[in-house]
C-alpha positions as CSV (number, residue, x, y, z in Angstrom):
1,M,129.9,114.5,140.9
2,E,127.5,115.1,138.0
3,F,125.0,112.3,136.6
4,T,122.8,112.4,133.7
5,V,119.1,110.8,133.4
6,I,118.0,110.3,129.4
7,E,114.3,110.3,129.6
8,S,112.4,108.5,126.7
9,S,109.1,106.8,126.1
10,W,108.6,103.5,124.1
11,S,105.4,102.1,122.6
12,G,104.3,98.6,121.9
13,W,101.6,99.6,119.9
14,S,103.4,101.0,116.8
15,E,106.5,99.6,114.9
16,D,106.9,103.3,113.6
17,Y,106.8,105.0,117.0
18,T,109.9,107.3,117.3
19,P,110.5,108.5,120.9
20,K,111.7,112.0,121.9
21,Q,114.7,111.8,124.3
22,T,115.4,114.6,127.0
23,K,118.6,114.8,128.7
24,H,118.7,116.0,132.5
25,T,121.9,116.7,134.3
26,F,122.2,117.0,138.2
27,N,124.7,117.3,140.6
28,V,125.0,114.3,143.5
29,E,123.7,115.5,146.6
30,K,122.8,112.9,149.4
31,G,119.2,113.1,150.7
32,K,118.3,115.3,147.7
33,T,115.0,114.3,146.1
34,Y,115.1,115.0,142.1
35,N,112.0,115.0,139.7
36,V,112.4,114.0,136.0
37,G,109.8,114.9,133.3
38,E,106.1,115.3,133.8
39,F,102.8,114.6,132.6
40,T,99.5,116.5,132.8
41,T,96.0,115.2,133.4
42,Y,92.8,116.8,133.3
43,S,90.0,116.0,135.3
44,Y,86.9,118.0,136.8
45,G,87.7,121.1,135.2
46,K,91.4,121.0,136.6
47,Y,94.9,120.4,135.0
48,T,97.3,118.5,137.4
49,T,101.0,117.9,136.6
50,T,102.9,115.0,138.2
51,P,106.6,113.8,137.7
52,L,107.3,111.1,135.4
53,L,110.2,109.9,137.8
54,T,110.9,111.0,141.5
55,F,114.1,109.7,143.0
56,T,116.1,110.3,146.0
57,I,120.0,109.7,146.5
58,T,120.3,107.4,149.7
59,K,124.1,107.2,149.6
60,V,127.0,108.5,147.8
61,L,129.8,106.0,147.0
62,E,133.5,106.8,145.8
63,D,132.4,105.9,142.3
64,G,128.7,106.4,142.3
65,F,125.5,106.6,144.4
66,M,122.6,104.7,145.6
67,F,119.0,105.9,145.0
68,K,115.4,105.1,145.7
69,T,112.5,105.6,143.6
70,T,109.0,106.6,144.8
71,T,107.5,103.7,142.3
72,E,108.9,100.4,141.3
73,F,110.5,100.0,137.8
74,C,112.2,97.2,135.9
75,E,115.7,97.3,135.5
76,N,117.2,96.8,131.9
77,H,114.3,94.7,130.5
78,I,110.6,94.4,131.2
79,S,109.9,91.7,133.7
80,F,106.5,92.0,135.9
81,S,107.9,89.6,138.5
82,N,111.4,91.7,139.0
83,T,110.4,95.0,139.9
84,K,112.2,97.1,142.3
85,N,112.6,100.9,143.8
86,T,116.5,100.7,145.0
87,F,119.3,101.1,142.5
88,T,123.1,101.6,142.4
89,L,124.7,103.7,139.9
90,K,128.4,103.5,139.2
91,V,130.9,105.2,136.9
92,G,130.9,103.2,133.7
93,A,127.7,101.2,134.3
94,P,124.5,102.9,133.4
95,V,121.2,101.9,134.9
96,K,118.2,101.7,132.7
97,L,114.7,101.8,134.3
98,L,111.6,101.0,132.6
99,T,107.8,101.2,133.5
100,P,106.6,97.7,133.8
101,S,103.9,97.5,131.1
102,H,103.8,95.9,127.6
103,D,101.6,98.7,126.1
104,F,103.5,101.8,126.3
105,G,105.7,103.6,129.1
106,N,108.9,105.6,129.8
107,T,112.8,104.5,130.0
108,F,115.1,106.6,132.3
109,T,118.7,105.8,131.8
110,F,121.2,107.0,134.3
111,L,124.9,107.4,133.6
112,I,127.6,109.2,135.2
113,E,129.9,110.7,132.5
114,C,133.8,111.1,133.0
């Protein structure tokens, strides 16, 4: 089974902000850890690159899978009181993860295409 993660960004600072979308396609494999996107920082004369999203598939289902992220996200809308790091993705039911911020952040939409 294949799944797709559509990586995008958003900004609360500009009405004219146009995000760039990147599509990542993976094969489902229980126990495998996946990285999506990256950002680079510069400090003390050294560049460091870190994934924007890291997650592991914890259980494979007949029509999808369960996964756990290394950081907490909002699901479907921004809510500071309702963040979590475990999610279930099923065929026909995309999961949209957002960074919990009102300024700017990333969106990751998981889906299984038939």
